[in-house]
N, C-alpha and C positions, 0 to 999 in steps of 0.2 A: 714161348720158349719153355722147355720143358725142366723139372726141378734140377735134375743132375747139371744140366747145361747153366742153368741160373747158379748154383753153387759153386759150380767150375769158376763163373766170370767173379762171384764174389771172393773165392779164394785166390784168384790171380790179381783182383784188387787189392786185398789186403797185402799179399806181398809185395806188390809193384808198390804200393805207398811208403812201406817200410824199406825197401830195398833201394828207391829212388828217390822219392818225396821229399822223406824226412833227412837225406843226407844233404838235398838240395836247399834247405831252409837255410843253412850258413851261408849261401850265396843271394839271399832275398835281402835286399836293402830295407824292407820295412813299411814302403809305400808303394803299393800298385806290383806288378809283376813285370819284370823286363820283358819286352816281346821276344829277345833272343832266347831267354830262360824259358818263355812259355811255349816257343816252338821245340826247343830241345825236349822238355817233358813231354809234349804233346807226340812227338815222334818215338820217343822211348814208350808211350801208353799204346800207340799203335803197335809196335813191335811185340808188346807183352798181350795183345789181344783185349785191350780193357777200354780203348778208346771209343766216345761217344755210345755210352751203354743203352740210353735212354732212346736214342734214334732208330727209325725202320731200318731194315736191313736195305731197302730198296734206294736210302739216301745215304748209305754207308755206315750205317752204326750196327749195333749188335742186336738191336731189335727186341730189348726186354720190355715186357707191360710194366704198368705202372705197380702194381701188385708186387713185381719183384725188385723194384727200385730202392726200398728202404735200406736193406742190407748194403747194397753196393754203394748208394750214396753216401751212408753212414760211413763207411770203410774210407772211401775218397775223403771225406770231410776230417778224417784222423789227422791230415795235414792240412795247414792252410792252402799249400799248392796242390793238394789233391784234386779238387775240383777244375781247376784250371787245365791241369795235365789231360784230364779225363774229357775235358769240353763238356762238363755237366754244371758250369757256373752260372750264377744270377748275371744279369738278365737274359743270356743268351739260350740258356737251357728252356727257359719258359717261351721265348719266342719261335724257339724250334718246335716245340709242342704245337703252339698256336698255328704255325705255318703248316704242319703238318695236316692239322685238322680243318683248316680254313683256306689254306693258298689255293690257287688255281694252279694248274700244270706249270705255267709259266712262271708264276711267282716263286713256286717251289725251286724251279730250276736255275732263277736269277739270284734269290735270297737264301733259300734252305740249303740248298746243297753246298755252296761255299762255307755257309756257316757250319753246318753240320761235319764239315772235313776241316773246320779250326783256322780257316784262310781269312777269317774277317770277324769283326766283334759288331754287336748290335747294341739298341738300347730301347726302351719302352717309355714314352713319353704321355704321361697321365696326369702326375701330380702337378697342380698348379699353385702357384702365389695365393695367399686367402685375398679374396673370399672364394677363390675358384676350387677345383676339385681336389681334394685330400681323402681324410676319412669318409667324405660324403661325395660319393662320386656324381650324385644328381646336381652339384653345385659347377660342372663344368662349363667353363667360360669360353675356350678355345672355339672358333667358329669355322664352318667350312661352307662355302658358298660356290655353286657352280658358275663356271666361266666358259668361255669358249675353249672345247677340247679338255676339260677336265674340272678342277676344283681350285678355290684360292681359301688357304688356310691362315687364320690370324690368331695369335694369342701366346700366353707365356707359360712356360713351363718351369718347375725346379724340382730340385732332387732326383734330376733324372740319371741314374746309376748306368755308368759306362758310355755316355755321351760323348765325352771328350775322345776321339779316335773311333767311335763307330762309325761303321760304312753306311748304315742305315738306322732309321728309327721307325717303329711301329706308333702311330702318333692318334690320339684320340680327341677328336674334335666333334662339336656339335653341328649338324647338318640341318636344315629345316626338316627332313624325315627323321631326325633322332641322331643320337651318339654315333658315330661312325669310324672305323680305323682306317688309315692311311699308312702307304709303305711311303717314306719319305727318305731319298737318298740325300746323304751327305754332299755338300756343295749346292745342292738346290738353291738358286737364289732366293734369298728371304728364309733361310733355315740358318740359324746364327747358335752356336753352341758359346755360351759367356763362360764366367768364372767357374772353376771349380770350387764347390763350397767346402771348405774345411769341417771335416767330421772326426768324431773317435773312432772309426772303423777305417782301414786303410786296403783292404784287400780287394775291394773292386776295381776291377780294371778301368782306368779312366776316371774314377772317383764319381763324385756325384755333382752334375752341373747344373746350371741356369740355361735354358733353351728358350729364344725367341721366334716365332714366325710372323714373319710380316711381309704380306702380299707374297705368299710361299706358293706358286702353282704347282700342282702335280696331276700328272694326266688321268683320265678315267681308270684305266687300268691298275693305277696305285690304290684302288679301293680294296681293302682286305676283307673278303666276304662279302656280306650284302649291305647296302646304306640302311641306317638306321638300327643296325644290329649290334652296335658297338658294346653296350652293356651286357648283353649276352655273352659275346665272345670275350669280354673281360673275364667272366666268371667261369668260361672255359680255360684262361690262361691261369687267375688268379689262385684258383683252388688248390690245382696241383703243383703252382709256383710256391704257395707259400707251406705247403706239406714238402716239399723239397729242399727249402732253407731250413725246415725241422730236421730234416735226414742229415743234411750236412753240419748242423751246428750240434747236432747229437754227436756226431763223430768226434767233434772238436771237445766236447765236454769228456767223452770218454778218455781221450788222450789226457786232458787234465787230471783226471780221476787216476788213471795208470801211472802218472808221474808222481802224484801224490801216494799211490799204494807203494811204490818203488822206494820212496824217500823213506815212509813210518816203517817199513820193512828194516831200515839199516840204522835207523837214528835212535839211539838209546836215550831216554832221559828217566830221572827217579829210579834206576836199577831196574828197568824194562825197557823193551823196545816199544816205541811211539805207537805202534799198531796193537798193542796190548794193554793201553790203557784205556779206561772206560769212556773218558771224553772224546779221545781220539776216535774209539770205536763208533759212538754215537754218529760223529762226522759220516765217516765212511759208510755207515750202514744207510743213513739218510741219503745220500749220494746213489748207493747202490739201488734203493728204491725208486728216486727220480729217475735213474737210466731205465729201469726195466718199464714203469709205467709211461715214459714217454715212448718207448719202443713199441709198446703196446699199442698206444693210441695212435701213432703212426701207421701202423700196419692195419689198424681197423678203419682208418681213413682210407686208404691206400686201396684195401679191398673193396670199399664201398665206391670208391670212382672207378676202380676194373669193373666193376658190376653194372656200369652204365649209370649210376645214380648221380646227382648233382653233389650232393655230400657236404652241404655248406655247413649243417651242425656238426659233423666229423670233423672237419676240416678246422673250422672255428675252434673247437674244444682242443685239437690237437694244438693248433697254433698257440692258444693262449697259455695251456700247461708247460708246451716244449720251451717255448721262449722263456718263460720265468725258471722252469726247472734247470735249463742250461746254464743260466745264471747262478743259481744255487750252487750247481754242483762246481762252476769254475771258482766261484767264490768261496766255497769249502776246501776245494784243493789248495788255495792260495793260504787258507788259515791253517791247513795241516804243513803246509811248507816252511810257515814262520817265514823268517826274513828273507830268506830264499825265494819266497813266492812273489816278492813285491820287486825283485830286481828281474833285469832282464838277461841274467844268467841261463834261467829257465824261461821258457815259452810262454808260462801260465798267465804271466801278468800280460801280456798284450791280449790272450785270449779274452779276458774279462772287457777289455775296450771294443774287440769285435763282436761279441756277442751281445752287448749291451744293448745296441740300437735295433735288436729285433723284436723287441717288445712294443717298437712301435713302427718298425718297417711292416708294410704288407697288413695293415690293419693294426693301430694300438690295441693292448688287451683290452682296455676299457670299451673301444667300439665293439670288439668281438662279444664280451659278456653281455652287452646291451641286446645284440644280436641272439645271442643263445638264450637268454631269460626270455626273449619276445617269442621266438619258436618253441620255446619250451610250455609257456603259455597256451599259445596257439594251439599245440598239439593236444595238451590237456583239454582245452576246451573242446575240441572235436570228439575226443574221446567221451565226455561227457554227455555230447548230443549224440552220438551213437546209439 
């Protein structure tokens, strides 16, 4: 997509979010997005020409490449309703990306096309109860065994975002040949969505659920990609997906910062406007720095992915920094707002509970720091030997 076209999509997205999504927040009850409101917002996004910016044109999207996603996804994230309206919210966005890259034409017609059109939702079933897969995917305990006509999947999953109400799951299981991904339709015998786990964040459609697979039989054509290549495909999905989380939450942090800036420009204390007081200026400056650094790290990682690199180091660095910087920006904004910052007359208090889990989701900061350190040591070792 040309730079001019990308810039046009970005400007249309910014205008759409402010014109449609921000006013609609008054109708948002605070837990999940009502399906009727979601459908209404998505229809408005189609009319505005901003729907599914990340999906290929052949599947009904705008066809932006990943290097062009950061600004648009950040603009969508400026409202909690923006990603759902543009159909670029997790986990569907990551599943669309994976299906585009690994799905057969038949799988793309059956699963990707309606997902890209916003007609259904999906989930990604990988995380398991301890001692199963979590931060360590090698601990994958769910099994897949060949049976007549397909595969039998057995195991337990937890914290599966969007499972309640999802039309299908992309499920990771360990086959004799290695980790493998399967497309499992909701309603398949043996696929059961359990309780929705109460969590601090509430914006994910369907919440976070426990899932059990017991004697769950799927046909051979349910295999996504190649048998035994599940971990490789997981990296195809998870690298971009953790980066798009960064983009969306950066938009919300920028919103919190703007709310704080507006208030500090109008509130007077001790004979001066709040934004003219040194301590307040320090908080504002630190947030400006965090926002700028986050944006730069996201773009660096997106450019690396667009160049065809795995970009594990770049996406890990971005994920750690942005997840922590976003929390700092929202927290500082609350501090600048004073008492008004901790009540729900303004939206910022809620933002804090929405962004806090991101330091755990998609790999906790500590796991990424461990991986970043190992890669740095390995690279330096190779340089010494060269």
